[in-house]
LUMGU-890349 format. One line per 4 residues: number of its first residue (from 1); for each residue x, y, z of C-alpha. Coordinates in steps of 0.5 Angstrom, whole numbers. Each point is the difference from the previous one (the first is absolute). Example, Ala and Ser with C-alpha at 12.3 -4.5 7.8 and 13.67 -1.06 7.14 Angstrom:
2
1	25:-9:16 ~ 2:7:-2
***
This chain:
202
1	294:-56:396 ~ -6:2:3 ~ -1:7:3 ~ -1:0:8
5	-4:6:0 ~ -4:-2:-6 ~ -1:-7:3 ~ -3:4:6
9	-4:5:-4 ~ -3:-6:-3 ~ -2:-3:6 ~ -3:6:3
13	-4:2:-6 ~ -2:-7:-1 ~ -4:-1:6 ~ -3:7:-1
17	-3:-1:-6 ~ -2:-8:2 ~ -4:4:6 ~ -3:5:-4
21	-2:-6:-5 ~ -3:-4:6 ~ -4:6:2 ~ -4:0:-7
25	-7:-4:2 ~ -2:-6:-4 ~ -5:4:-4 ~ 5:5:-2
29	6:-5:-2 ~ -6:-4:-5 ~ -2:6:-3 ~ 6:3:-2
33	3:-6:-2 ~ -6:-1:-5 ~ 1:7:-3 ~ 8:-1:0
37	0:-7:-3 ~ -5:2:-5 ~ 5:5:-2 ~ 5:-5:-1
41	-4:-4:-5 ~ -1:6:-4 ~ 7:1:-1 ~ 2:-1:-8
45	7:-4:3 ~ -5:-4:4 ~ -5:-1:-6 ~ 6:-2:-5
49	3:-5:5 ~ -1:-7:-1 ~ 5:-2:6 ~ -2:3:7
53	4:-1:6 ~ -4:2:7 ~ 0:-2:7 ~ -6:-3:5
57	-1:6:5 ~ 0:-1:7 ~ -1:4:7 ~ -2:8:-1
61	2:-1:-7 ~ -4:3:-6 ~ -4:-7:-1 ~ 2:-3:-7
65	-4:-6:0 ~ -5:3:-5 ~ 6:2:-5 ~ 3:-6:0
69	-7:-3:-2 ~ -1:5:-6 ~ 7:-1:-2 ~ -2:-7:-1
73	-6:2:-3 ~ 3:4:-5 ~ 3:-5:-3 ~ 7:1:3
77	5:-4:3 ~ 0:1:7 ~ 7:-1:3 ~ 1:1:8
81	7:0:4 ~ 2:-5:5 ~ 6:0:5 ~ 5:-4:-2
85	7:0:3 ~ 0:7:2 ~ -3:2:-7 ~ -6:0:-3
89	-2:-5:-5 ~ -6:1:-5 ~ -6:-5:-2 ~ -5:-1:-4
93	-7:0:4 ~ -6:-2:-4 ~ -5:0:6 ~ 1:5:7
97	-4:-4:4 ~ 3:-7:-1 ~ 8:2:-2 ~ 1:4:6
101	2:-2:7 ~ 3:5:6 ~ 8:0:0 ~ 5:2:5
105	-3:6:2 ~ -7:-1:-1 ~ 0:3:-7 ~ -4:-5:-5
109	5:-3:-5 ~ 0:-4:-6 ~ 0:-8:1 ~ 6:-3:-4
113	-4:-7:-1 ~ -6:4:-3 ~ 4:6:-4 ~ 5:0:-6
117	6:4:1 ~ 0:6:-4 ~ 6:4:-3 ~ 0:7:3
121	2:3:-7 ~ -7:-2:-2 ~ -4:5:4 ~ -2:6:-4
125	-4:4:6 ~ 2:-1:7 ~ -3:2:6 ~ 4:2:6
129	-1:0:7 ~ 3:5:5 ~ -1:4:7 ~ 1:7:-2
133	1:3:-6 ~ 2:8:-3 ~ -3:4:-6 ~ 6:-2:-4
137	-1:-8:1 ~ 5:0:6 ~ -2:-7:3 ~ 1:-3:7
141	-2:-7:1 ~ 0:-5:6 ~ 7:0:1 ~ 2:-7:-3
145	3:3:-7 ~ -4:-5:-4 ~ -3:4:-4 ~ 6:5:-1
149	4:-6:-3 ~ -6:-2:-4 ~ -1:7:-3 ~ 8:0:-1
153	2:-6:-3 ~ -6:-5:-2 ~ -6:5:-3 ~ 1:2:-8
157	1:8:0 ~ -6:-1:-5 ~ -5:-1:5 ~ -3:6:4
161	1:-1:8 ~ -7:3:3 ~ -1:0:7 ~ -7:1:4
165	-1:4:7 ~ -4:4:3 ~ 1:7:0 ~ 2:0:8
169	6:-4:-3 ~ 3:6:-4 ~ 5:4:3 ~ 4:6:-2
173	7:-4:-1 ~ 2:-8:1 ~ 7:-1:3 ~ 4:-4:-5
177	6:-4:0 ~ 4:-1:-7 ~ -3:-7:-1 ~ -7:2:1
181	-4:0:-7 ~ -6:5:-1 ~ -7:-2:-3 ~ -2:4:-7
185	-7:2:3 ~ -4:0:7 ~ -7:0:0 ~ -5:2:6
189	-7:2:1 ~ 2:7:-1 ~ 4:-1:-7 ~ 6:-2:-3
193	7:2:1 ~ 5:-2:-6 ~ 7:-1:1 ~ 6:1:-4
197	-2:-6:-5 ~ -7:1:-1 ~ -1:1:-8 ~ -3:-6:-3
201	-3:-1:7 ~ -6:4:0
***
């Protein structure tokens, strides 16, 4: 059962943080993004991984396109999510230019006719999107609950859950319900914020 006060607090925080993110200029987002994603690739957990779950960015999110290409260049298997029947199906993407098309919300998703379906249990490293985060790994998503369900029931616990964000997206405390699942590490242009399950990630 969702707490009404928490739901309202989440909606207000989501709007506030999105406004702050949108206020960043394109040059800042690009520069910060390069620093942040370079730090992701330097993580021992990423270097050890063979199967990487990531996502195609949209709007004013930190851009992930270059990172997706680098995952493939590093010889790793790249999985991206597709919204299906209220949940996320994962698909292997071999060519980000040809294998993706806009989904219901304009977010680029794998085309099933071109991309093999993948088992979430195969993921070794997961890059998880979000709107707001706190310094203990608390995560506020866009409100659909897709990633909370994936984190709670689909991804193996051995797979580190890492989120990237601009520092303006980090808040003192993210309001949470019982179904909300934290991430293991949040990386911004200012540094890294380890959650409670960080050993093995850094």
